[in-house]
DSSP file (Angstrom, degrees, kcal/mol; ACC not computed):
  #  RESIDUE AA STRUCTURE BP1 BP2  ACC     N-H-->O    O-->H-N    N-H-->O    O-->H-N    TCO  KAPPA ALPHA  PHI   PSI    X-CA   Y-CA   Z-CA
    1    1 A M     >        0   0    0      0, 0.0     4,-2.3     0, 0.0     5,-0.2   0.000 360.0 360.0 360.0 -43.9    3.5   -2.7   -1.2
    2    2 A S  H  >  +     0   0    0      1,-0.2     4,-2.6     2,-0.2     5,-0.2   0.887 360.0  53.3 -64.4 -37.3    5.9   -4.2    1.4
    3    3 A Y  H  > S+     0   0    0      2,-0.2     4,-2.2     1,-0.2    -1,-0.2   0.935 109.7  47.9 -61.9 -45.4    8.6   -1.7    0.6
    4    4 A E  H  > S+     0   0    0      1,-0.2     4,-1.1     2,-0.2    -2,-0.2   0.900 112.8  48.3 -63.0 -40.9    6.3    1.2    1.1
    5    5 A L  H  <>S+     0   0    0     -4,-2.3     5,-2.5     2,-0.2     4,-0.3   0.879 108.8  53.5 -68.3 -36.9    5.1   -0.2    4.4
    6    6 A E  H ><5S+     0   0    0     -4,-2.6     3,-1.6     1,-0.2    -2,-0.2   0.909 105.6  54.3 -61.7 -40.7    8.6   -0.8    5.5
    7    7 A K  H 3<5S+     0   0    0     -4,-2.2    -1,-0.2     1,-0.3    -2,-0.2   0.815 106.6  52.6 -61.3 -29.4    9.4    2.8    4.8
    8    8 A Q  T 3<5S-     0   0    0     -4,-1.1    -1,-0.3    -3,-0.2    -2,-0.2   0.430 126.5-100.8 -88.1   0.8    6.5    3.7    7.1
    9    9 A G  T < 5 +     0   0    0     -3,-1.6     2,-0.4     1,-0.3    -3,-0.2   0.601  67.1 152.8  95.7  12.0    7.9    1.6    9.9
   10   10 A V      < -     0   0    0     -5,-2.5     2,-0.6    -6,-0.1    -1,-0.3  -0.619  48.0-122.3 -76.6 131.3    5.8   -1.5    9.7
   11   11 A D        +     0   0    0     -2,-0.4     3,-0.1     1,-0.1    10,-0.1  -0.636  34.5 173.3 -75.6 116.9    7.6   -4.6   11.0
   12   12 A T        +     0   0    0     -2,-0.6    -1,-0.1     1,-0.1     5,-0.1   0.036  45.1 108.6-110.7  24.2    7.8   -7.2    8.2
   13   13 A N        +     0   0    0      4,-0.1     2,-0.3     3,-0.1    -1,-0.1  -0.006  67.3  63.2 -96.4  30.5   10.1   -9.6   10.0
   14   14 A N  S >  S-     0   0    0     -3,-0.1     3,-1.4     1,-0.1     4,-0.2  -0.975  86.4-111.1-146.3 163.6    7.5  -12.4   10.6
   15   15 A K  T 3  S+     0   0    0     -2,-0.3     3,-0.3     1,-0.3    -1,-0.1   0.778 115.9  45.7 -65.9 -27.4    5.4  -14.7    8.5
   16   16 A L  T 3> S+     0   0    0      1,-0.2     4,-2.5     2,-0.1    -1,-0.3  -0.028  72.2 124.3-105.3  29.9    2.1  -13.0    9.5
   17   17 A W  H <> S+     0   0    0     -3,-1.4     4,-2.6     1,-0.2    -1,-0.2   0.841  71.2  54.9 -62.7 -33.3    3.3   -9.4    9.0
   18   18 A T  H  > S+     0   0    0     -3,-0.3     4,-2.2     2,-0.2    -1,-0.2   0.935 110.9  44.3 -67.0 -43.8    0.5   -8.6    6.6
   19   19 A A  H  > S+     0   0    0      2,-0.2     4,-1.9     1,-0.2    -2,-0.2   0.914 114.0  50.7 -64.6 -42.3   -2.2   -9.7    9.0
   20   20 A T  H  X>S+     0   0    0     -4,-2.5     4,-3.3     1,-0.2     5,-0.5   0.905 109.7  50.4 -61.8 -41.8   -0.4   -7.9   11.9
   21   21 A A  H  X5S+     0   0    0     -4,-2.6     4,-2.0     1,-0.2     8,-0.3   0.907 109.6  50.7 -63.9 -41.3   -0.2   -4.7    9.8
   22   22 A L  H  <5S+     0   0    0     -4,-2.2     4,-0.3    -5,-0.2    -1,-0.2   0.851 119.2  37.1 -65.4 -33.6   -3.9   -4.9    9.0
   23   23 A I  H  <5S+     0   0    0     -4,-1.9     3,-0.3    -5,-0.2    -2,-0.2   0.927 130.8  25.2 -82.8 -48.2   -4.8   -5.3   12.6
   24   24 A D  H  <5S+     0   0    0     -4,-3.3    -3,-0.2    -5,-0.2    -2,-0.2   0.741 133.8  26.1 -93.7 -25.6   -2.3   -3.0   14.3
   25   25 A Q    >X< +     0   0    0     -4,-2.0     4,-1.4    -5,-0.5     3,-1.0  -0.256  66.0 144.4-137.1  47.9   -1.4   -0.4   11.7
   26   26 A L  H 3> S+     0   0    0     -3,-0.3     4,-2.6    -4,-0.3     5,-0.2   0.840  71.2  61.5 -59.2 -35.7   -4.3   -0.2    9.3
   27   27 A S  H 3> S+     0   0    0      1,-0.2     4,-2.3     2,-0.2    -1,-0.3   0.854 103.0  51.1 -62.1 -33.0   -3.8    3.5    8.8
   28   28 A K  H <> S+     0   0    0     -3,-1.0     4,-2.3     2,-0.2    -1,-0.2   0.855 108.5  51.4 -72.3 -34.1   -0.4    2.8    7.4
   29   29 A V  H  X S+     0   0    0     -4,-1.4     4,-2.0    -8,-0.3    -2,-0.2   0.932 111.6  47.3 -65.7 -45.6   -1.8    0.3    5.0
   30   30 A Y  H  X S+     0   0    0     -4,-2.6     4,-2.8     1,-0.2    -2,-0.2   0.922 111.7  51.3 -58.8 -44.5   -4.4    2.8    3.9
   31   31 A Q  H  X S+     0   0    0     -4,-2.3     4,-2.9     1,-0.2    -2,-0.2   0.896 107.2  52.1 -63.1 -40.6   -1.7    5.5    3.5
   32   32 A A  H  X S+     0   0    0     -4,-2.3     4,-1.8     2,-0.2    -1,-0.2   0.908 112.3  46.1 -62.8 -41.4    0.5    3.2    1.3
   33   33 A H  H  X S+     0   0    0     -4,-2.0     4,-2.4     2,-0.2    -2,-0.2   0.923 113.2  49.6 -64.8 -44.2   -2.5    2.5   -1.0
   34   34 A W  H  X S+     0   0    0     -4,-2.8     4,-2.4     1,-0.2    -2,-0.2   0.927 109.3  51.5 -60.9 -45.8   -3.3    6.2   -1.1
   35   35 A D  H  X S+     0   0    0     -4,-2.9     4,-2.3     1,-0.2    -1,-0.2   0.889 109.7  50.7 -59.2 -39.5    0.3    7.1   -1.9
   36   36 A W  H  X S+     0   0    0     -4,-1.8     4,-2.5     2,-0.2    -1,-0.2   0.920 109.5  49.6 -65.7 -43.2    0.3    4.6   -4.8
   37   37 A L  H  X S+     0   0    0     -4,-2.4     4,-2.4     1,-0.2    -2,-0.2   0.890 110.8  50.0 -64.1 -38.0   -3.0    6.0   -6.2
   38   38 A I  H  X S+     0   0    0     -4,-2.4     4,-2.5     2,-0.2    -1,-0.2   0.913 109.7  51.8 -64.4 -41.8   -1.6    9.5   -6.1
   39   39 A F  H  X S+     0   0    0     -4,-2.3     4,-1.6     2,-0.2    -2,-0.2   0.929 110.0  48.5 -58.7 -46.1    1.6    8.3   -7.8
   40   40 A I  H  X>S+     0   0    0     -4,-2.5     5,-1.0     1,-0.2     4,-0.7   0.916 111.2  50.4 -61.3 -43.7   -0.5    6.7  -10.6
   41   41 A K  H ><5S+     0   0    0     -4,-2.4     3,-1.0     1,-0.2    -1,-0.2   0.911 111.2  47.9 -61.5 -42.6   -2.5    9.9  -11.0
   42   42 A M  H 3<5S+     0   0    0     -4,-2.5    -1,-0.2     1,-0.2    -2,-0.2   0.760 100.9  66.1 -70.9 -24.0    0.7   12.0  -11.3
   43   43 A A  H 3<5S-     0   0    0     -4,-1.6    -1,-0.2    -5,-0.2    -2,-0.2   0.699 108.5-126.5 -70.9 -17.7    2.1    9.5  -13.8
   44   44 A G  T <<5 +     0   0    0     -3,-1.0    -3,-0.1    -4,-0.7    -2,-0.1   0.577  63.3 135.4  87.9   9.3   -0.7   10.6  -16.1
   45   45 A S     >< -     0   0    0     -5,-1.0     4,-0.6     1,-0.1     3,-0.5  -0.825  39.9-161.0 -93.4 114.1   -2.2    7.3  -17.0
   46   46 A P  T  4 S+     0   0    0      0, 0.0     4,-0.3     0, 0.0    -1,-0.1   0.726  90.5  38.3 -68.1 -19.7   -6.0    7.6  -16.8
   47   47 A T  T  > S+     0   0    0      2,-0.1     4,-2.6     1,-0.1     5,-0.2   0.545  91.8  86.3-105.7  -8.8   -6.5    3.8  -16.5
   48   48 A A  H  > S+     0   0    0     -3,-0.5     4,-2.2     1,-0.2     5,-0.1   0.896  90.2  49.9 -62.4 -40.9   -3.5    2.9  -14.3
   49   49 A G  H  X S+     0   0    0     -4,-0.6     4,-2.3     2,-0.2    -1,-0.2   0.897 112.1  48.0 -64.3 -40.3   -5.4    3.6  -11.0
   50   50 A V  H  > S+     0   0    0     -4,-0.3     4,-2.0     2,-0.2    -2,-0.2   0.926 111.5  49.8 -65.5 -45.0   -8.4    1.5  -12.2
   51   51 A E  H  X S+     0   0    0     -4,-2.6     4,-0.9     1,-0.2    -2,-0.2   0.891 110.8  51.0 -61.0 -39.4   -6.1   -1.4  -13.2
   52   52 A Y  H >X S+     0   0    0     -4,-2.2     3,-0.8    -5,-0.2     4,-0.7   0.932 109.6  49.0 -63.8 -46.2   -4.4   -1.2   -9.8
   53   53 A L  H >< S+     0   0    0     -4,-2.3     3,-0.7     1,-0.3    -1,-0.2   0.840 105.1  58.5 -65.2 -32.5   -7.7   -1.4   -7.9
   54   54 A Q  H 3< S+     0   0    0     -4,-2.0    -1,-0.3     1,-0.2    -2,-0.2   0.767 102.3  55.6 -67.5 -24.3   -8.9   -4.4  -10.0
   55   55 A Q  H <<        0   0    0     -4,-0.9    -1,-0.2    -3,-0.8    -2,-0.2   0.697 360.0 360.0 -79.6 -19.9   -5.8   -6.3   -8.8
   56   56 A C    <<        0   0    0     -3,-0.7    -1,-0.2    -4,-0.7    -2,-0.2   0.476 360.0 360.0 -73.4 360.0   -6.6   -5.7   -5.1
């Protein structure tokens, strides 16, 4: 997740970067999750997306 957010320009250089991202750049957090779900769907595993969501 952090790698994907870094690719989208989220600053991860502080201890509270996750909280800062959720407050200041929530749309990028949503996009990173969405991109992952699309990846899982394209991978062809019908249960991979469900397993991923259960971990959140």
